[in-house]
C-alpha positions in Angstrom: -7.3 53.4 -27.5 -6.7 51.4 -30.8 -9.4 49.3 -32.3 -9.3 46.5 -34.8 -11.9 44.4 -36.6 -11.1 40.7 -36.2 -12.1 37.5 -37.9 -12.5 34.9 -35.3 -14.9 32.6 -37.0 -13.6 29.2 -36.0 -12.5 27.4 -32.8 -8.9 27.3 -33.9 -8.9 31.0 -34.7 -10.2 31.9 -31.2 -7.7 29.6 -29.6 -4.8 31.1 -31.5 -5.9 34.7 -30.9 -6.2 34.1 -27.1 -2.8 32.3 -27.1 -1.3 35.3 -28.8 -2.9 38.1 -26.8 -2.5 36.5 -23.3 1.3 37.0 -23.7 0.8 40.7 -23.2 0.1 42.6 -19.9 -2.6 45.2 -20.1 -6.3 45.5 -20.8 -7.8 44.2 -23.9 -11.6 44.0 -24.8 -13.4 42.1 -27.5 -16.9 43.7 -28.4 -19.8 42.7 -30.6 -23.0 44.5 -30.6 -23.6 45.7 -27.1 -21.6 42.8 -25.5 -18.0 43.3 -24.2 -15.6 40.7 -22.8 -12.0 40.4 -21.8 -10.0 39.5 -24.9 -8.0 36.9 -22.9 -11.2 35.0 -21.9 -11.6 32.1 -24.3 -15.0 31.4 -22.6 -16.1 34.9 -22.9 -15.2 35.1 -26.5 -17.0 31.8 -27.2 -20.2 33.2 -25.6 -20.3 35.9 -28.2 -21.9 35.7 -31.7 -18.8 35.2 -33.7 -20.7 35.5 -37.1 -21.0 39.1 -36.4 -18.3 41.9 -36.6 -15.8 41.4 -33.7 -14.0 44.5 -32.5 -10.8 44.2 -30.6 -9.7 47.2 -28.4 -6.4 47.9 -26.9 -7.2 49.8 -23.7 -3.9 49.8 -22.0 -0.8 48.0 -22.4 3.0 48.2 -21.4 4.0 46.5 -24.6 4.6 48.3 -27.9 1.5 48.5 -30.0 3.4 47.2 -32.9 4.3 44.1 -30.9 0.7 43.5 -30.2 -0.4 44.1 -33.9 2.3 41.6 -35.0 1.0 38.9 -32.7 -2.6 39.2 -33.8 -1.9 40.0 -37.4 -3.4 36.8 -38.8 -6.8 37.7 -37.3 -7.0 41.5 -38.2 -9.4 42.5 -40.9 -8.9 46.2 -40.5 -7.7 48.7 -38.0 -8.6 52.2 -36.7 -6.9 54.6 -34.4 -9.0 56.2 -31.7 
């Protein structure tokens, strides 16, 4: 699993992020505090407190991790490998 801290502090950033990630097959989560939602769910993301730290998790994908990273690069604040 790879995790990334994201900056999704505006409607346009959330829309752009979801548009970028929905192109990939796989399982991706967004977490803040104890809440976890599907990263492809724009409604799920908007239900979260976006002023807090947002953690993006790549759980499983057939795509190359580097392709996913390139697509979401504008939204990444930092990344960690787990």
